[in-house]
C-alpha positions in Angstrom: 183.6 117.6 53.1 180.9 115.3 54.5 179.6 112.3 52.6 176.2 113.9 52.0 177.7 117.0 50.5 179.9 114.9 48.1 176.8 112.9 47.0 174.8 116.1 46.3 177.6 117.7 44.3 177.9 114.5 42.1 174.2 114.5 41.5 174.2 118.1 40.5 177.1 117.6 38.1 175.4 114.6 36.5 172.2 116.5 36.0 174.0 119.5 34.4 176.1 117.5 31.8 173.8 114.7 30.9 170.8 115.1 28.5 167.7 113.0 28.7 167.8 112.3 24.9 171.2 110.7 25.3 169.7 107.9 27.5 167.6 105.0 26.2 163.9 105.2 27.3 164.3 102.0 29.4 167.2 103.3 31.5 166.2 104.6 34.9 168.2 106.3 37.6 168.2 104.8 41.1 170.0 105.8 44.3 170.5 102.1 45.0 172.9 102.0 42.1 175.1 104.4 44.0 174.8 102.5 47.2 172.6 105.2 48.7 169.7 104.1 50.9 166.3 105.7 50.4 166.2 106.2 54.1 169.0 108.8 53.9 166.6 111.6 53.2 163.6 110.2 55.1 162.4 112.0 58.3 163.8 110.7 61.5 161.8 107.9 63.1 159.9 108.8 66.3 161.3 106.7 69.1 159.1 108.1 71.8 157.5 105.3 73.8 153.8 104.9 73.3 152.9 105.7 76.9 154.8 109.1 76.6 153.3 110.2 73.2 150.2 111.9 74.7 152.4 114.1 76.9 154.0 117.5 76.0 156.2 119.3 78.4 157.4 122.9 78.6 160.2 123.8 81.0 160.6 127.6 81.6 163.0 129.8 83.5 161.6 133.3 84.2 163.4 136.3 85.6 161.5 139.7 86.1 162.5 142.8 88.0 161.0 146.1 88.9 163.7 148.4 87.6 162.6 152.0 88.4 163.4 153.4 91.8 160.7 155.9 92.8 158.3 157.0 95.6 154.8 155.6 96.0 151.9 156.7 98.3 151.0 154.7 101.4 147.8 154.3 103.3 147.1 157.1 105.7 149.1 159.6 103.7 152.8 160.2 102.9 155.1 158.4 100.5 157.7 155.6 100.7 160.7 154.7 98.7 160.3 151.9 96.2 163.6 150.5 95.1 164.5 148.3 92.2 164.2 144.6 93.1 163.9 141.1 91.6 160.2 140.1 91.6 160.0 136.8 89.7 162.8 134.3 89.7 161.3 130.9 89.1 161.5 127.6 87.2 158.3 125.9 86.0 157.4 122.7 84.3 154.0 122.6 82.5 152.8 119.2 81.5 149.9 118.6 79.1 148.2 115.2 78.4 145.7 114.5 75.7 144.7 111.0 74.9 141.7 109.8 72.8 142.0 106.4 74.5 138.9 104.9 72.9 136.4 105.8 70.1 134.3 108.7 71.4 136.4 109.1 74.5 139.0 111.8 75.4 141.1 112.3 78.5 142.8 115.7 78.8 144.8 117.1 81.7 147.5 119.8 82.4 149.5 120.4 85.6 152.3 122.8 86.6 155.1 122.5 89.1 156.9 125.7 90.1 160.2 126.2 91.9 160.7 129.6 93.4 164.4 130.6 93.7 165.8 133.0 96.2 164.8 136.5 95.2 161.4 135.6 94.0 158.6 137.1 96.2 157.3 133.6 96.9 160.7 132.7 98.3 160.9 135.9 100.4 157.5 135.2 101.9 158.9 131.7 102.8 161.8 133.1 104.8 164.2 133.4 101.7 164.0 129.6 101.2 163.4 127.8 97.9 159.7 127.2 97.7 157.7 124.8 95.5 154.1 124.7 94.2 152.0 122.2 92.4 148.8 123.0 90.6 146.4 120.7 88.6 145.1 123.1 86.0 142.9 120.9 83.9 141.6 117.4 84.3 138.5 116.1 82.5 137.2 113.1 80.6 134.9 113.7 77.5 132.4 111.4 75.9 131.1 112.2 72.5 128.4 110.3 70.6 126.4 111.6 67.7 125.4 115.2 68.3 126.0 115.1 72.1 129.1 115.6 74.2 129.6 115.3 78.0 132.7 116.6 79.9 133.3 115.8 83.6 136.2 117.3 85.5 138.2 120.4 86.1 137.6 122.7 83.1 136.6 126.2 82.0 133.4 127.6 80.5 133.7 130.7 78.4 130.6 132.6 77.3 132.0 136.0 76.2 132.7 136.8 72.6 135.3 139.5 73.5 138.7 137.9 74.2 140.2 138.8 77.6 137.7 141.6 78.5 134.1 140.4 78.7 131.4 140.9 81.3 130.3 137.3 80.7 133.6 135.8 81.7 132.5 135.3 85.3 131.8 131.5 85.5 135.4 130.5 86.4 137.4 132.1 89.1 140.7 133.9 88.4 144.0 134.8 90.0 146.0 137.8 88.9 149.0 136.9 91.0 151.7 138.6 88.9 151.9 141.6 86.5 153.2 139.1 84.0 149.7 137.7 84.0 147.5 140.6 82.6 144.8 138.8 80.6 141.8 137.0 82.0 142.4 133.9 79.7 145.8 133.5 81.4 144.5 134.1 85.0 141.4 132.0 84.7 141.2 128.9 87.0 139.5 125.7 86.2 136.6 124.3 88.3 135.1 120.9 88.7 132.0 120.8 86.5 129.8 118.6 84.4 129.3 120.2 80.9 126.9 119.0 78.3 126.9 120.1 74.7 124.3 119.2 72.1 124.2 120.3 68.5 121.0 120.9 66.5 121.7 121.9 62.9 123.0 125.4 63.1 122.6 125.9 66.8 124.2 124.5 70.0 122.8 124.0 73.5 125.4 124.0 76.2 124.8 123.5 80.0 127.0 123.2 83.0 126.6 122.1 86.7 129.1 122.9 89.4 128.5 121.3 92.8 131.6 122.9 94.5 132.0 126.5 93.5 135.3 128.1 94.2 136.2 131.7 95.0 139.0 134.0 93.9 142.1 133.3 96.1 143.4 136.3 98.1 146.5 138.0 96.8 149.7 136.1 97.6 151.9 137.8 100.2 154.7 139.7 98.5 153.1 139.8 95.1 152.4 143.2 93.3 148.7 143.0 94.2 149.2 142.1 97.8 147.9 144.4 100.5 148.1 143.9 104.3 144.5 143.2 105.4 143.2 144.5 108.7 142.2 141.0 109.7 143.2 137.5 108.7 141.5 136.3 105.5 140.5 132.7 105.7 138.8 130.2 103.3 135.1 130.4 103.0 133.3 128.4 105.7 130.9 126.1 103.7 128.1 125.7 106.3 125.5 124.9 103.5 125.6 123.1 100.1 126.6 125.4 97.2 126.0 124.8 93.5 126.1 126.7 90.3 124.2 125.9 87.1 123.7 127.6 83.7 122.7 127.1 80.1 123.5 128.7 76.8 121.8 128.6 73.4 123.9 129.5 70.4 122.9 130.1 66.8 125.4 130.1 64.0 124.2 132.2 61.0 125.9 133.4 57.9 128.8 135.7 59.0 127.6 135.8 62.7 126.8 134.0 65.9 124.2 134.9 68.5 123.8 133.5 72.0 121.5 133.9 75.0 122.4 132.5 78.4 121.1 132.2 82.0 122.9 131.0 85.1 122.6 130.8 88.8 126.1 131.7 90.2 128.1 132.8 93.2 130.2 135.9 93.0 133.8 134.9 92.4 135.0 137.5 94.9 134.1 137.0 98.6 133.1 140.0 100.7 134.9 140.4 104.0 133.9 142.2 107.2 135.5 142.7 110.6 134.9 140.0 113.3 132.5 141.0 116.1 135.3 140.8 118.7 137.5 143.2 116.7 140.3 140.6 116.5 140.9 137.3 114.7 139.6 136.1 111.4 137.6 138.3 109.1 134.0 137.2 108.3 133.5 136.2 104.7 130.2 136.3 102.8 129.4 134.7 99.5 126.7 136.3 97.3 124.6 134.2 95.0 122.9 135.9 92.0 121.1 135.4 88.7 122.9 136.2 85.5 121.1 136.8 82.2 123.3 137.4 79.1 123.4 138.0 75.4 126.3 137.9 73.0 126.8 138.3 69.3 129.5 138.7 66.7 129.5 139.8 63.1 132.2 139.2 60.5 132.6 141.8 57.8 135.6 140.9 55.6 138.7 141.1 57.8 136.7 142.7 60.6 134.9 140.8 63.4 132.6 142.8 65.7 131.8 141.6 69.2 129.1 142.5 71.7 128.5 141.0 75.2 125.7 142.1 77.6 125.2 140.9 81.2 122.4 141.6 83.6 123.1 140.5 87.2 120.3 140.3 89.9 121.2 140.5 93.6 124.9 141.3 93.3 126.4 142.2 96.7 128.1 145.6 97.1 130.0 146.9 100.1 128.5 149.8 102.0 129.4 152.0 104.9 126.7 151.5 107.5 124.8 154.4 109.2 127.1 154.5 112.2 129.9 155.5 110.0 132.4 152.9 111.1 131.1 149.4 110.2 131.0 147.9 106.8 128.2 145.7 105.4 126.7 144.5 102.1 123.5 145.1 100.2 122.1 143.3 97.1 121.6 145.4 94.0 121.2 144.9 90.3 123.9 145.5 87.8 124.0 146.0 84.0 127.2 145.6 82.0 128.3 145.5 78.4 131.5 144.8 76.4 131.8 146.0 72.8 134.8 145.6 70.6 136.4 144.2 67.4 139.1 142.1 66.0 140.8 143.2 62.8 143.2 141.1 60.7 145.3 143.8 59.1 147.0 141.1 57.0 148.2 137.5 57.4 150.8 138.5 60.0 149.2 141.4 61.9 146.1 141.5 64.1 144.5 144.3 66.1 141.9 143.8 68.9 140.0 146.3 71.1 137.4 145.7 73.8 135.7 148.3 76.0 133.7 147.3 79.1 131.3 149.4 81.2 129.2 148.4 84.2 126.7 150.3 86.3 124.4 149.7 89.2 120.7 150.0 88.6 118.6 151.9 91.1 121.0 151.3 93.9 119.5 154.1 96.0 116.4 151.9 96.5 118.5 149.2 98.1 120.4 151.5 100.5 118.9 152.2 103.9 119.1 155.8 105.3 122.6 156.7 106.2 124.3 153.9 104.1 126.9 154.8 101.5 128.5 152.9 98.7 132.2 152.1 99.2 132.7 151.7 95.4 131.8 153.7 92.4 128.4 153.3 90.9 129.8 152.9 87.4 133.2 151.5 86.3 134.8 150.3 83.1 138.0 149.5 81.4 139.5 149.1 77.9 141.9 146.5 76.5 143.9 147.1 73.2 146.1 144.4 71.8 148.3 144.3 68.7 150.3 141.3 67.4 152.7 141.0 64.5 154.3 137.7 63.3 157.7 138.4 61.7 160.6 136.4 60.2 158.3 133.6 58.9 156.7 133.3 62.3 160.0 132.9 64.2 159.5 136.4 65.9 156.2 137.5 67.5 155.7 141.0 68.6 152.8 141.6 71.1 151.7 145.0 72.4 149.0 145.3 75.1 147.4 148.4 76.6 144.9 148.3 79.5 143.2 151.3 81.1 140.4 152.2 83.4 137.8 154.2 81.5 138.5 157.2 83.8 142.3 156.7 83.2 142.8 156.3 87.0 145.2 153.4 86.2 147.0 152.2 83.0 149.2 149.4 82.0 151.3 148.9 78.9 153.2 145.8 77.8 155.6 145.0 74.9 156.7 141.4 74.4 159.0 139.8 71.8 158.9 136.0 71.5 161.8 134.6 69.4 161.7 130.9 68.3 165.2 129.7 68.5 164.5 126.2 67.3 161.7 123.6 67.2 162.1 123.2 71.0 163.5 126.5 72.4 162.0 130.0 72.6 163.0 133.2 74.3 160.5 135.9 75.4 161.5 139.3 76.5 158.9 141.7 78.0 158.6 145.3 79.3 155.6 146.3 81.5 155.0 149.9 82.6 152.2 151.0 85.0 150.7 154.3 86.1 148.0 154.9 88.7 146.4 157.9 90.5 147.1 158.4 94.2 143.5 157.5 95.0 143.4 154.4 92.8 143.4 150.9 94.2 146.7 150.4 92.2 148.4 153.5 93.5 151.3 151.3 94.8 152.1 150.4 91.2 152.4 153.9 89.9 155.6 154.5 87.8 156.6 150.8 88.0 158.7 149.5 85.2 159.2 145.8 84.9 161.7 144.1 82.6 162.1 140.4 82.2 162.7 137.4 80.1 161.5 133.8 79.9 163.5 130.9 78.3 161.3 127.9 77.4 162.2 124.4 76.3 159.3 122.4 74.8 159.6 118.6 74.4 
């Protein structure tokens, strides 16, 4: 029996057989009298060097596979066999740094290094060799004084009230590289901006300026969303200065928040057309537009209602030209809205729903005779999420359902995250997809992905 166990048993026996009235009032009990140091039960001393304390690290090994052999449609008609295969086999190190290095100053950063093992689609695209990738996710310095805050660097600006499914989440670019990344908050990329926040009583005025707008990167070769383009897709040629700017006014009222916003933006997604010679690099076009928005929430007990509205002026849409073979773009107006709620069932369970719908306004007035839209006039999607914290928070169950409003494509995900210790966690996940043959996600129809991620945080 260990020394600590013997000591505890002795203390228990002493407390059981001795009575307080048998002891004089001036007699006290001390661990020192038994030769026991007070430090025995004190928490362990933090020996982390000062320069390392602002850092946190998470090392993760992920393995995912498409496990359902089936047939999928191909462009031009017909089907092809889709076998079971490993899709993600990678090791990643995420580093976060947060340091309030002086009064009113904060430096925050995060970066990720990934190692793609053989079997991962990134490795297959690299000739079945081990591939690496480094990404600086976040890097900004913040200065706060009084009621004003300034942030300069790579960061995100979120205007939507609905989490993961808002028509107002268009300021930062995004990259849905994997099916393991299915929420906009996980796919959102940081951009280099200057952000100013000022607080006036119950309202906040926030503005941003971006002098180097980025665009959504094309799908990575071999990834689930990759398609073989007819022409080579290159980076946008910046032959003129680009900038984005916007401002938001937010009022905090009893049980609710209301915001109005306006911004001059570039569409996150570039538009591509065939080169004049018919070969070589595709021509890319960036569309600038004006965004006017409104958002609000309302808390009613455990229920939080959300509403986001966005009006976009001069959005570019792809059209088939009058000759019936070439593709071009026209500028139209678009109105979109997202409505939803968050409901705290109890302290452990939470339910969230968001429904988005967008439609073009008077697009016929923008089309010339013979031109036809290449996309639907109206579109939308729904996002449903449920979470349940079990076993005193050591086990987290997450269920996600995403669907186009016309049910042309659907995705379902079930994840279990188990906290093994203060440093280790294991996440298992199952992702199933379904899509119509004429859907853009037809190649994912009847896919079933199973995987796990082991993480070490230190």
